[in-house]
N, C-alpha and C positions, 0 to 999 in steps of 0.2 A: 165650484159653488163660491169658494174663498176667493179665488181669481177674479170672478166676476162683481163681487161685494166691494174688493179693492180697488177694481177698476171704476165703479160707481163711485166710490168716495174720492178718487183721485179726480175724476170729471168733476165733481161737486165743489171741491176745494179750488180749482182751476177756474171754475166758472166764478165763485165768489171773488176769487183775486181779481179776475178780469172787469167785474162789474165795480169793483171799489177803484180799481185803477181808471176805469173810465171817468168814476164820478169826480175824482181829485183831478183830473186832466181836464174837465170841463169847468171846474172851479177856477183853478189857473192862479189862485191867490198863493202868497209866499208859505203860508202855513200847510196848504195843501201840498206845495212841492215838497216841503219837509216831510210831510206824511208820505209822500210817494215814494221819496228816497228810503224812508224806514219799510215802507212796504216791500219795495224792489229786494231790500237785504232780507227779509223774511219770505220771501217768494218761496213756495213749496217745490222742492225739487225732486223730480222723478226721472225715469230712464229716458223718457222721450224729450224732456226740456233741458237735461241735465248736459249735453254735449251734441254737437253736429259736424258734419264734414264740410270743412270750408273748400278744400281742392282736393281733387283727386288726378293723380297723373302716375304714369307708366314710364320708366324708364329702360332703354332697352341699350344694353352696351354696346359702343362701336367696335369693340374687340370682337375679330373672328374666333369661332371657337374651333380649335384644332381637333380633327378626328383621331380616332385611337389609332394606334400603330396596328398593321394588318395581324391577324392571328398567325402563329406559328403553325405550319402544317406538322403532320407527324414524321414525315420524310426529312425536314428541316431539323427538328427536334431530334431525331435519331443521329443525323450527322453531325450535330453540335457537340452531342455527347461522345460520338467516335472521335472527334477533334480534341476533346479534353483528354480522353483516354491516350490517344496517341502522344499528345503533348507530356502528360505524366510518364509514359514509358520511355521517351526519348531523355526526358530530364530528371529521371529518379534519382540517380545519384546526388544531384545537385539539390535537388529539393530536400532530400534526407539532411544534407549537411544544413542547408537554411533552416530546418526545423530544430536541429541542436544547438543554433547560436543562440546564447542568452545575453551576451554583451551587446548594447545598443550601437557602439562605434563598430565594433566587429560587423554586425550586421549591415550597416551602412556600407562599410567598405567590401562587404560580400557581393551586395547590390551592384555597386560599381563595377566589380570584376566580373559579375555575372547577370547583365543587363536583360538577357532572355527571360529571365524570372518576371521582369515588369512588363513585357511585351504581351502576355496573353492574360 
């Protein structure tokens, strides 16, 4: 009920505004134009007349969407885990020495001497 009352009031105010505007435009005198400017400034603002869409456009990117990499199968996942275990077993001594190094220069030299650590 309250919404209907407000809608009726809004329509009445807009009708009054339009009637007064038409009268001032018909008169056309400089005084009427001044009143028209003041009337435009005091125009009642509602959701319908507050703003409007000027231009609508959709932009579609020219970039091609890359598809996701294929899912890893159970066999591939198991084999990659086995490869890692094999690598760790083969290089266990070197990896232990690598983990014990605390000095940055020693670590750098160790990696130069054992590039197999950087391979996998």
